[in-house]
N, C-alpha and C positions, 0 to 999 in steps of 0.2 A: 177410804179407801178400800178396793176389795182385796181379799186374800185368796187365791185358787189354786188348787192343785196341779192343774194341767193347765196350760196356755189353750184358751178358747172357754174353760169354764165361765169365766168374767164375763164374758161378751154373751155367752147363750144366757147367765143366770142375772146379771145385774147392769148390763152396760147401758140398757136405757136410764136406771136409776143414777149411775154416773155422770151421764151427760147432762140429765135434768139439773142437777146438782151444779154441775157446770155451768151453765146457763145462769144460775142465781148468783156466781161470783164466788164459787166454792173452788178449792182445789181438789185436783181427784187423781188417784193413782192406783195402781194394782202391783200387789206381791205375786209372782208365780212363784209356787214351792218347786215343782220339778219341771223338766224341760219336755216333756211327754214321750221320751224316749222308746217308751215301750208300745206307742201306737201303732196301730196295724200297716197303717198306710202312712207314707213320707216319711221323713227324718228328722232328729231333733234340730238340724240346723236349717232344714225348712220352716218348721215351726218356728222356729227365731225371727226368720223373715216376715213369715204372717202375724207373728203376733207385734213387731214392730209397725207393720202396716195397719193392723186393727187399731194400735195404742194413738196413730195419726188419726185415724176415722174418729176416735173417741175422743181425741183432745186432751190425753194424758196429760199431766203435769210431772209424773214421772212413772218408768216401770220395771221393776227389778226381777231378777232370776235367783230363787236363793240354791237352786241345783241339787235338790235334794234327789233322790234314787227313787224314781217313778216304780210304782208298786212296790216298795221296800222299804220306802221311810215308815217310822213310829213314832208314837206319839210317848218319846222319852225324853228325856233332860240334854242330851246333846240337840235335838230338832227343837226342842222349845226355847233354848239359849239362843237358836239361831235365830229363830223368829220374834224372839223377844229383841232381838238387838235391832231387826227392821222396823218394829213396833215403835221402838225408843227412837231409832231415827227420824222416821216420818211423823210421829205423833196424832196420828189421827184421833178425831171426836166419836167416828161411828166407823167400824169396822163391817163390812159384806163380806160374809164368810159362806164356805161350802156348807151343802146342807149336813145333818147330824147322822142320816141314815140312808141309801142309796142301792141301787142297782149296782153301781162300779163300786167297790170297797174304798177305793181310794178316797171317794167324796166323803164318805162317813168318818175315816179314818180322820183326815185334813181337817172335817167340820172340828173334831173334838180335840184336835191339837191346836187350831185356832183358838178355840174359846177358851181352852186352857193358858194359854200362852198371852193371849190379853186380858187374863186375870193376873196370873204371875210377873207380867210386865210391870205392873204397880206395884210390887214388892221392892222397898228401897232396899232390902238385904240381899237382893239378888244382885250381884256384880254384873255385868258386863261393859264392854268398849266398843268406841268405834273404830272405824278404820287407822286412825291417828293414835290411836291407843290410848285415847283420852277416856275417862269415865262417863258413862253415860246416866241420865237421868232416869229416875222411873217414871212410867208412863201408863195409863190404863185409858182404855177407850172408854166412853160413856155408854156405847150399846155396841152390842155385837148382835148383827140381821142376819140371818142364815137365809140365804136366797134356795128356792125350791128348783130342784134339778129335773131328775128324769120320774121320778114315783110323785106321785102327786100326795100333797097334803094341803089340808085346809090352812090357807095362810092368816096370820095374825093381823096383817095389814096389807094392803096393796099401794102401788105407788102408781100413779097416771103418768105412762111414759109415749102416750098418742102423739105427742110433737117430733119423738126424736125416733119413733119407731124404724122408720125406712133406714136411718143412720143405722140404727141398732142391727137389722138385717145386714146392712154393709159391714158393719164390724163381724158379725159370722163369717159372713161369706167369704171375708179375707183370708180364712182358713179353708184353702180350697183342697187340699189333700186331704182334710178331715171330713167336710161335708161334701153334697152334691155340686158337681161342676161339670160342664160341658169342655172343658177345657185341661181338666186334669183326672188322672187315677182312672182312665179305661182298662189300663193291663194292669191295675190293682186289686186286691181282693175288695169284695163290696164288704162292708160292715153295716151293724145295726145304725150308725149315725149317717152315712155317705148316701143314703137312699132319699128321695124327693120326698118320700112320708115321711121323713124325722122331720124335714123343716117345715112340712105343713103341719106337723102336729106342735111345733114352737109355735107357729102364728096362732094357732088357732088355742092353746094354752094362754096367752098372753090376751085373746078377744075375750075369752072366759073370765079370765080376771078383770079385764077391762067392764064387762059385762056387769060385774058386781058392784060397780059405783058409777053405772053410766058413760063411760068414755069407751073409746075406741081398743084400747090396748092399757094394758098394766102388768106391772111384775109384782110376784107376789113374795113375802118375806114371812119368816117364822121367827120370834123373840121369845127366850125363856123370861128375860126381866120384863117387868110390869110397865107400860107405856102411861105415862100420866100427862094431862092437860090444865092450862090455867084457866082456859074459858072454854065454852059451850060453843063458842063462833067457828071453834076449829074444825068442827063437824058440819057446817053448814055449807061448804062447797059442795060436797059430795052426800047429798039429800034424796037419793033414790032409795 
């Protein structure tokens, strides 16, 4: 499960990994924390339509928006409990989360909110209830991996997404109000992410990560938890 502060963060950061895991028979989904209502271009309503289209492209099994306040949510008990409810509802084994520090302050704040909530979700003495009012069972994801966003960080590991890279771009371009599109936004302000150069930089970043393991395209992740292997054969696929 990916958790993203803005609709389009998951598409940019980890949609390729989600789709690759789907191809391996896993269930995949996205929790958006906000509606992205403070975005310079478009509206929250349009962003919802775009996120629905992107979800269909990615083949998500579920997508949920927690409707936290864009720009003003906090990493506090109120927001943690809201996110804990969602984590316990879907019970993901692995969470793909916003980065812990980035150009956009929402990204880093969300990264810490997600990390803390994933840990707290495993504490049985924290009580939360489902939509029917029934107590939820404590659940802690085994791993939280932070996808790399605007600022460059050396990844802890990279994931080969070459087979689904074109679909990843389609999921990003579903947000025509946010990114460069010849069909939208000619009369709206130009932003940091609405230029052709921004999309080119996304492609270049994924090519660079791919080059690290000898494949065309890859997504990079950072983990604070040590990853273990049970066999050295795990390394043989990518021996460059």
